[in-house]
Short mmCIF file of the C-alpha atoms (twelve columns), coordinates in Angstrom:
data_MODEL
# 
_entry.id   MODEL 
# 
loop_
_atom_site.group_PDB 
_atom_site.id 
_atom_site.type_symbol 
_atom_site.label_atom_id 
_atom_site.label_alt_id 
_atom_site.label_comp_id 
_atom_site.label_asym_id 
_atom_site.label_seq_id 
_atom_site.Cartn_x 
_atom_site.Cartn_y 
_atom_site.Cartn_z 
_atom_site.pdbx_PDB_model_num 
ATOM 1   C CA . MET A 1   162.717 87.981  70.215  1 
ATOM 2   C CA . LYS A 2   161.938 91.032  68.107  1 
ATOM 3   C CA . LEU A 3   158.441 89.660  67.304  1 
ATOM 4   C CA . TRP A 4   157.785 88.997  70.955  1 
ATOM 5   C CA . PHE A 5   158.828 92.555  71.864  1 
ATOM 6   C CA . ALA A 6   156.702 93.994  69.035  1 
ATOM 7   C CA . LYS A 7   153.666 91.976  70.204  1 
ATOM 8   C CA . PHE A 8   154.238 93.292  73.726  1 
ATOM 9   C CA . LYS A 9   154.321 96.901  72.446  1 
ATOM 10  C CA . ILE A 10  151.117 96.345  70.441  1 
ATOM 11  C CA . SER A 11  149.401 94.905  73.524  1 
ATOM 12  C CA . THR A 12  150.487 97.731  75.841  1 
ATOM 13  C CA . THR A 13  149.412 100.454 73.383  1 
ATOM 14  C CA . LEU A 14  145.982 98.821  73.096  1 
ATOM 15  C CA . ASP A 15  145.773 98.634  76.906  1 
ATOM 16  C CA . ALA A 16  146.665 102.332 77.141  1 
ATOM 17  C CA . GLN A 17  144.061 103.106 74.449  1 
ATOM 18  C CA . LYS A 18  146.619 104.891 72.291  1 
ATOM 19  C CA . SER A 19  147.416 104.567 68.590  1 
ATOM 20  C CA . LEU A 20  150.488 102.689 67.449  1 
ATOM 21  C CA . PRO A 21  153.614 104.775 66.816  1 
ATOM 22  C CA . PRO A 22  154.555 105.139 63.098  1 
ATOM 23  C CA . SER A 23  157.535 102.802 63.405  1 
ATOM 24  C CA . MET A 24  155.303 100.101 64.925  1 
ATOM 25  C CA . GLN A 25  152.639 100.649 62.230  1 
ATOM 26  C CA . ARG A 26  155.292 100.022 59.538  1 
ATOM 27  C CA . ALA A 27  156.366 96.832  61.296  1 
ATOM 28  C CA . VAL A 28  152.725 95.635  61.469  1 
ATOM 29  C CA . THR A 29  152.130 96.310  57.756  1 
ATOM 30  C CA . ASN A 30  155.366 94.511  56.801  1 
ATOM 31  C CA . SER A 31  154.786 91.380  58.930  1 
ATOM 32  C CA . ALA A 32  151.784 89.076  58.414  1 
ATOM 33  C CA . GLU A 33  152.205 87.546  61.873  1 
ATOM 34  C CA . LEU A 34  152.203 90.988  63.576  1 
ATOM 35  C CA . ARG A 35  149.175 92.051  61.497  1 
ATOM 36  C CA . ARG A 36  147.289 88.925  62.548  1 
ATOM 37  C CA . PHE A 37  148.303 89.494  66.210  1 
ATOM 38  C CA . ALA A 38  147.232 93.179  66.106  1 
ATOM 39  C CA . ASP A 39  143.840 92.266  64.589  1 
ATOM 40  C CA . ASN A 40  143.265 89.515  67.143  1 
ATOM 41  C CA . ALA A 41  144.337 91.808  69.995  1 
ATOM 42  C CA . ARG A 42  141.938 94.581  68.812  1 
ATOM 43  C CA . GLU A 43  139.053 92.104  68.573  1 
ATOM 44  C CA . LEU A 44  139.853 90.711  71.996  1 
ATOM 45  C CA . ASP A 45  140.178 94.223  73.471  1 
ATOM 46  C CA . ASP A 46  136.791 95.245  72.023  1 
ATOM 47  C CA . ALA A 47  135.166 92.029  73.232  1 
ATOM 48  C CA . LEU A 48  136.511 92.524  76.758  1 
ATOM 49  C CA . LYS A 49  135.665 96.234  76.964  1 
ATOM 50  C CA . HIS A 50  132.189 95.884  75.437  1 
ATOM 51  C CA . PRO A 51  130.858 92.448  76.351  1 
ATOM 52  C CA . PRO A 52  127.540 91.499  74.774  1 
ATOM 53  C CA . LEU A 53  124.712 91.752  77.276  1 
ATOM 54  C CA . PRO A 54  122.731 88.570  77.731  1 
ATOM 55  C CA . ALA A 55  119.112 88.869  76.696  1 
ATOM 56  C CA . ALA A 56  116.639 88.729  79.571  1 
ATOM 57  C CA . PRO A 57  114.060 85.952  79.398  1 
ATOM 58  C CA . ALA A 58  110.666 87.067  78.119  1 
ATOM 59  C CA . GLY A 59  108.749 86.443  81.352  1 
ATOM 60  C CA . LEU A 60  111.374 87.804  83.762  1 
ATOM 61  C CA . HIS A 61  109.478 91.016  84.527  1 
ATOM 62  C CA . GLN A 62  106.235 89.160  85.224  1 
ATOM 63  C CA . ASP A 63  108.053 86.643  87.452  1 
ATOM 64  C CA . ILE A 64  109.680 89.415  89.476  1 
ATOM 65  C CA . MET A 65  106.434 91.332  89.894  1 
ATOM 66  C CA . ARG A 66  104.575 88.163  90.892  1 
ATOM 67  C CA . ALA A 67  107.223 87.415  93.547  1 
ATOM 68  C CA . VAL A 68  107.017 90.993  94.856  1 
ATOM 69  C CA . ARG A 69  103.227 90.808  95.148  1 
ATOM 70  C CA . ARG A 70  103.443 87.428  96.879  1 
ATOM 71  C CA . ALA A 71  106.009 88.756  99.366  1 
ATOM 72  C CA . ASP A 72  103.917 91.876  99.940  1 
ATOM 73  C CA . ARG A 73  100.862 89.773  100.764 1 
ATOM 74  C CA . ALA A 74  102.882 87.506  103.050 1 
ATOM 75  C CA . THR A 75  104.269 90.390  105.109 1 
ATOM 76  C CA . ALA A 76  101.149 92.577  105.080 1 
ATOM 77  C CA . ARG A 77  99.785  93.314  108.532 1 
ATOM 78  C CA . PRO A 78  96.099  92.919  109.171 1 
ATOM 79  C CA . VAL A 79  94.205  96.167  109.140 1 
ATOM 80  C CA . GLY A 80  92.330  97.111  112.270 1 
ATOM 81  C CA . PHE A 81  92.943  97.389  115.977 1 
ATOM 82  C CA . GLN A 82  96.022  95.707  117.353 1 
ATOM 83  C CA . TRP A 83  96.649  95.156  121.040 1 
ATOM 84  C CA . PRO A 84  99.863  96.512  122.480 1 
ATOM 85  C CA . ARG A 85  102.520 93.844  122.877 1 
ATOM 86  C CA . TRP A 86  102.578 93.883  126.690 1 
ATOM 87  C CA . ILE A 87  98.851  93.118  127.170 1 
ATOM 88  C CA . PRO A 88  98.984  89.357  126.386 1 
ATOM 89  C CA . ALA A 89  101.907 88.831  128.777 1 
ATOM 90  C CA . THR A 90  100.180 90.796  131.525 1 
ATOM 91  C CA . ALA A 91  96.937  88.911  130.984 1 
ATOM 92  C CA . LEU A 92  98.760  85.568  131.116 1 
ATOM 93  C CA . ALA A 93  100.546 86.537  134.325 1 
ATOM 94  C CA . SER A 94  97.243  87.637  135.872 1 
ATOM 95  C CA . VAL A 95  95.525  84.384  134.920 1 
ATOM 96  C CA . LEU A 96  98.405  82.356  136.368 1 
ATOM 97  C CA . LEU A 97  98.346  84.332  139.616 1 
ATOM 98  C CA . LEU A 98  94.587  83.956  139.939 1 
ATOM 99  C CA . GLY A 99  94.892  80.234  139.193 1 
ATOM 100 C CA . ALA A 100 97.579  79.822  141.850 1 
ATOM 101 C CA . LEU A 101 95.474  81.775  144.334 1 
ATOM 102 C CA . TRP A 102 92.384  79.693  143.555 1 
ATOM 103 C CA . PHE A 103 94.388  76.470  143.837 1 
ATOM 104 C CA . THR A 104 95.835  77.582  147.173 1 
ATOM 105 C CA . LEU A 105 92.463  78.516  148.602 1 
ATOM 106 C CA . HIS A 106 90.789  75.298  147.499 1 
ATOM 107 C CA . GLN A 107 93.253  72.910  149.072 1 
ATOM 108 C CA . PRO A 108 91.722  70.596  151.681 1 
ATOM 109 C CA . ASP A 109 93.584  71.470  154.839 1 
ATOM 110 C CA . GLY A 110 91.957  69.533  157.635 1 
ATOM 111 C CA . LEU A 111 88.874  71.656  158.103 1 
ATOM 112 C CA . PRO A 112 86.589  70.477  160.857 1 
ATOM 113 C CA . THR A 113 84.012  68.079  159.589 1 
ATOM 114 C CA . SER A 114 80.377  67.944  160.605 1 
ATOM 115 C CA . ALA A 115 78.632  64.855  161.840 1 
ATOM 116 C CA . GLY A 116 77.967  63.659  158.277 1 
ATOM 117 C CA . GLY A 117 81.640  63.713  157.375 1 
ATOM 118 C CA . HIS A 118 81.317  66.564  154.859 1 
ATOM 119 C CA . THR A 119 83.647  69.538  155.014 1 
ATOM 120 C CA . GLU A 120 81.886  72.850  155.238 1 
ATOM 121 C CA . PRO A 121 83.126  75.574  152.936 1 
ATOM 122 C CA . SER A 122 84.499  78.483  154.854 1 
ATOM 123 C CA . LEU A 123 82.948  81.838  154.115 1 
ATOM 124 C CA . ALA A 124 86.139  83.464  155.354 1 
ATOM 125 C CA . GLY A 125 88.162  81.727  152.587 1 
ATOM 126 C CA . ALA A 126 85.779  82.944  149.880 1 
ATOM 127 C CA . THR A 127 85.833  86.440  151.299 1 
ATOM 128 C CA . ALA A 128 89.628  86.414  151.412 1 
ATOM 129 C CA . ALA A 129 89.760  85.243  147.792 1 
ATOM 130 C CA . LEU A 130 87.325  87.953  146.742 1 
ATOM 131 C CA . HIS A 131 89.343  90.640  148.503 1 
ATOM 132 C CA . GLU A 132 92.613  89.316  147.063 1 
ATOM 133 C CA . SER A 133 91.238  89.243  143.527 1 
ATOM 134 C CA . SER A 134 89.892  92.765  143.929 1 
ATOM 135 C CA . ARG A 135 93.298  93.928  145.180 1 
ATOM 136 C CA . MET A 136 95.007  92.235  142.212 1 
ATOM 137 C CA . VAL A 137 92.631  93.895  139.753 1 
ATOM 138 C CA . ARG A 138 93.615  97.277  141.181 1 
ATOM 139 C CA . THR A 139 97.376  96.705  141.518 1 
ATOM 140 C CA . THR A 140 98.280  94.506  138.521 1 
ATOM 141 C CA . PRO A 141 97.730  97.145  135.784 1 
ATOM 142 C CA . VAL A 142 99.593  99.737  137.847 1 
ATOM 143 C CA . ALA A 143 102.488 97.352  138.454 1 
ATOM 144 C CA . ALA A 144 102.599 96.408  134.785 1 
ATOM 145 C CA . MET A 145 102.525 100.005 133.568 1 
ATOM 146 C CA . GLU A 146 104.858 101.546 136.177 1 
ATOM 147 C CA . PRO A 147 108.182 100.726 134.404 1 
ATOM 148 C CA . LEU A 148 106.762 101.973 131.108 1 
ATOM 149 C CA . MET A 149 105.527 105.205 132.644 1 
ATOM 150 C CA . THR A 150 108.867 105.744 134.399 1 
ATOM 151 C CA . GLU A 151 110.738 105.336 131.138 1 
ATOM 152 C CA . LEU A 152 108.275 107.606 129.348 1 
ATOM 153 C CA . SER A 153 108.807 110.328 131.952 1 
ATOM 154 C CA . ARG A 154 112.586 109.989 131.536 1 
ATOM 155 C CA . VAL A 155 112.255 110.327 127.746 1 
ATOM 156 C CA . GLN A 156 110.061 113.397 128.247 1 
ATOM 157 C CA . HIS A 157 112.670 114.897 130.574 1 
ATOM 158 C CA . ASP A 158 115.410 114.234 127.980 1 
ATOM 159 C CA . LEU A 159 113.308 115.866 125.257 1 
ATOM 160 C CA . ASP A 160 112.655 118.891 127.455 1 
ATOM 161 C CA . SER A 161 116.369 119.211 128.209 1 
ATOM 162 C CA . ALA A 162 117.260 118.917 124.522 1 
ATOM 163 C CA . THR A 163 114.666 121.545 123.624 1 
ATOM 164 C CA . GLN A 164 116.009 123.922 126.278 1 
ATOM 165 C CA . HIS A 165 119.556 123.396 125.043 1 
ATOM 166 C CA . LEU A 166 118.603 124.028 121.410 1 
ATOM 167 C CA . LEU A 167 116.601 127.131 122.282 1 
ATOM 168 C CA . ALA A 168 119.464 128.459 124.405 1 
ATOM 169 C CA . SER A 169 121.963 127.973 121.576 1 
ATOM 170 C CA . LEU A 170 119.879 129.910 119.016 1 
ATOM 171 C CA . PRO A 171 121.075 133.473 118.358 1 
# 
């Protein structure tokens, strides 16, 4: 029991990073088992507090740099002009509307036939389609940009209000 208690004291003093008291040092020098335990505990304490660092593989730096360059190339954006994100959606919607309009206007709907049995194209239908397409060309960009412009004006108003508040609070 005394050896167990002495080993415990040796362990706790090593954990506290203190030197052994003189009475404990005498007990360690007198007992071979305590000396062996103290030496093993010191070695273990040093090994745990200062672990050996594993050596990095020779090509690690080159592998990391190669992966960084590869990732940089993969995420690089093309240089040059880029369309705003809303233009393709607006263009698609316009094409679909024009297609639906064209399809609607070119439906056979019981037009009067001439003596030969051929239907005569109506000039009024073509004129209506031309006027409708012209109206869409004028209104579609405005309708597409109106929410954006409204939000932009609100942001401008908020910035103006913030500027006025900051200028008013200056001494």
